[in-house]
Backbone as CSV, one residue per row, in Angstrom:
resi,resn,N_x,N_y,N_z,CA_x,CA_y,CA_z,C_x,C_y,C_z
1,UNK,-1.801,3.269,19.003,-2.514,2.919,17.847,-1.955,3.656,16.728
2,UNK,-1.931,2.540,15.654,-1.366,3.212,14.385,-2.308,3.570,13.363
3,UNK,-2.155,4.489,12.679,-3.040,5.005,11.269,-2.251,4.072,10.072
4,UNK,-2.891,3.278,9.592,-2.559,2.647,8.287,-3.106,3.457,7.057
5,UNK,-2.027,4.167,6.448,-2.568,4.773,5.021,-2.338,3.771,3.856
6,UNK,-3.365,4.056,3.047,-3.025,3.051,1.678,-1.964,3.694,0.675
7,UNK,-1.273,2.815,0.100,-0.442,3.473,-0.958,-0.758,2.585,-2.526
8,UNK,0.170,2.957,-3.348,0.053,2.358,-4.720,1.244,1.406,-4.934
9,UNK,1.129,0.441,-5.251,2.333,-0.295,-5.938,2.773,0.008,-7.028
10,UNK,4.114,0.572,-7.115,4.522,0.880,-8.257,5.737,0.029,-9.086
11,UNK,6.256,-0.960,-7.838,7.261,-2.200,-8.442,7.265,-3.359,-7.546
12,UNK,7.358,-4.506,-8.174,7.456,-5.616,-7.485,8.529,-6.462,-7.731
13,UNK,9.515,-6.762,-7.122,10.900,-7.333,-7.426,11.234,-8.359,-6.041
14,UNK,11.440,-9.629,-6.718,11.645,-10.730,-5.532,10.958,-10.724,-4.588
15,UNK,9.491,-10.688,-4.593,8.774,-10.679,-3.463,8.357,-9.402,-2.679
16,UNK,8.988,-8.289,-2.933,9.109,-7.079,-2.132,8.588,-6.395,-3.168
17,UNK,7.480,-5.479,-2.629,6.528,-4.307,-3.358,7.120,-2.892,-3.114
18,UNK,7.432,-1.934,-3.889,7.661,-0.911,-3.716,6.568,0.000,-3.684
19,UNK,5.950,0.714,-2.610,4.615,1.114,-2.451,4.695,2.831,-2.291
20,UNK,4.232,3.364,-3.415,4.044,4.898,-3.413,3.232,5.458,-2.554
21,UNK,3.529,6.520,-1.470,2.524,7.187,-0.627,2.407,8.619,-1.270
22,UNK,3.131,9.112,-2.139,3.108,10.390,-2.558,4.215,11.397,-2.176
23,UNK,4.381,11.349,-0.848,5.390,12.319,-0.476,6.613,11.176,0.042
24,UNK,6.386,9.848,-0.200,7.601,9.024,0.024,7.189,7.736,-0.363
25,UNK,8.162,6.553,-0.463,7.957,5.459,-0.717,8.472,4.492,0.189
26,UNK,7.901,3.491,0.378,8.221,2.185,1.167,8.208,0.714,0.682
27,UNK,9.063,-0.123,1.146,9.070,-1.484,0.645,8.169,-2.271,1.657
28,UNK,7.334,-3.242,0.928,6.676,-4.382,1.830,6.932,-5.502,1.279
29,UNK,7.149,-6.531,2.079,7.211,-8.017,1.738,6.157,-8.537,1.449
30,UNK,6.030,-9.263,0.658,4.773,-10.103,0.092,4.821,-11.508,0.714
31,UNK,3.960,-11.874,1.626,4.193,-13.272,1.891,2.769,-13.852,1.865
32,UNK,1.571,-13.404,1.345,0.456,-13.893,1.021,-0.377,-13.397,0.018
33,UNK,-1.059,-13.936,-0.620,-1.704,-13.369,-1.864,-1.298,-13.117,-3.041
34,UNK,-2.236,-12.560,-3.978,-1.354,-11.676,-5.348,-1.757,-10.481,-5.368
35,UNK,-0.463,-9.558,-5.659,-0.560,-8.156,-5.867,0.178,-8.102,-7.392
36,UNK,-0.374,-6.986,-7.643,0.197,-6.162,-9.001,0.268,-4.812,-8.872
37,UNK,1.201,-4.439,-9.958,1.659,-3.151,-10.163,0.134,-2.321,-10.249
38,UNK,0.068,-1.391,-9.380,-1.246,-0.486,-9.521,-2.216,-0.877,-8.213
39,UNK,-2.083,-1.934,-7.681,-2.769,-2.295,-6.654,-2.706,-1.122,-5.560
40,UNK,-3.798,-0.765,-4.768,-3.717,-0.232,-3.519,-3.696,-1.125,-2.437
41,UNK,-2.620,-0.919,-1.333,-2.357,-1.696,-0.085,-2.033,-1.047,0.970
42,UNK,-1.977,-1.836,2.157,-1.773,-1.412,3.295,-0.789,-2.319,3.746
43,UNK,0.545,-1.530,4.304,1.712,-2.265,4.749,1.636,-1.984,6.525
44,UNK,1.876,-3.056,7.008,2.056,-2.895,8.418,3.355,-3.746,8.909
45,UNK,4.482,-2.882,9.481,5.523,-3.869,10.046,6.136,-4.457,8.844
46,UNK,6.413,-3.786,7.860,7.106,-4.073,6.351,6.423,-5.256,5.736
47,UNK,5.373,-5.643,6.090,4.607,-6.686,5.534,3.527,-6.113,4.676
48,UNK,3.086,-6.659,3.666,1.712,-5.984,2.756,0.530,-7.046,3.615
49,UNK,-0.245,-6.353,4.048,-1.393,-7.238,4.765,-2.339,-7.004,4.167
50,UNK,-2.810,-5.979,3.261,-4.059,-5.836,2.875,-4.231,-5.473,1.410
51,UNK,-4.902,-5.728,0.243,-5.175,-5.082,-0.720,-6.495,-4.556,-0.618
52,UNK,-6.852,-3.127,-1.035,-7.912,-2.546,-0.775,-8.168,-1.852,-2.064
53,UNK,-9.814,-1.485,-2.509,-10.070,-1.109,-3.804,-9.638,0.527,-3.874
54,UNK,-9.536,0.899,-4.965,-8.997,2.136,-5.447,-10.093,3.135,-4.668
55,UNK,-11.162,2.861,-4.936,-11.972,4.039,-4.439,-12.118,4.388,-2.863
56,UNK,-11.928,3.117,-2.392,-11.555,3.197,-0.522,-10.034,3.867,-0.369
57,UNK,-9.528,3.762,-1.167,-8.110,4.104,-0.941,-8.058,5.585,-1.010
58,UNK,-8.749,6.212,-2.131,-8.810,7.502,-2.467,-9.747,8.204,-1.308
59,UNK,-10.739,7.679,-0.719,-11.666,8.292,0.241,-10.787,8.203,1.507
60,UNK,-9.883,7.196,1.882,-9.067,7.306,3.255,-8.091,8.740,2.887
61,UNK,-7.607,8.716,1.550,-6.337,9.783,1.700,-7.062,11.132,1.664
62,UNK,-8.274,11.530,1.104,-9.043,12.642,1.289,-9.412,12.676,2.591
63,UNK,-9.687,11.764,3.391,-10.294,12.116,4.948,-9.166,12.405,5.507
64,UNK,-7.922,11.859,5.259,-6.628,12.033,5.908,-6.174,13.563,5.608
65,UNK,-6.355,14.061,4.778,-5.705,15.365,4.208,-6.607,16.449,4.599
66,UNK,-7.719,16.051,5.161,-8.867,17.109,5.574,-8.316,17.815,6.683
């Protein structure tokens, strides 16, 4: 079972987003959908799979850090 943590897009270049998780940064390829800098997303297997609302992302991070 994998636990996906949301991160914030800080850069997009050539269809690849750089996502900040606070303690590390990862890249994810955009294959479908519209994404912008500042969006909170889930990356799975190197692909952006879902954009989530900021409030939901904050709730997940708070729950994870407890």
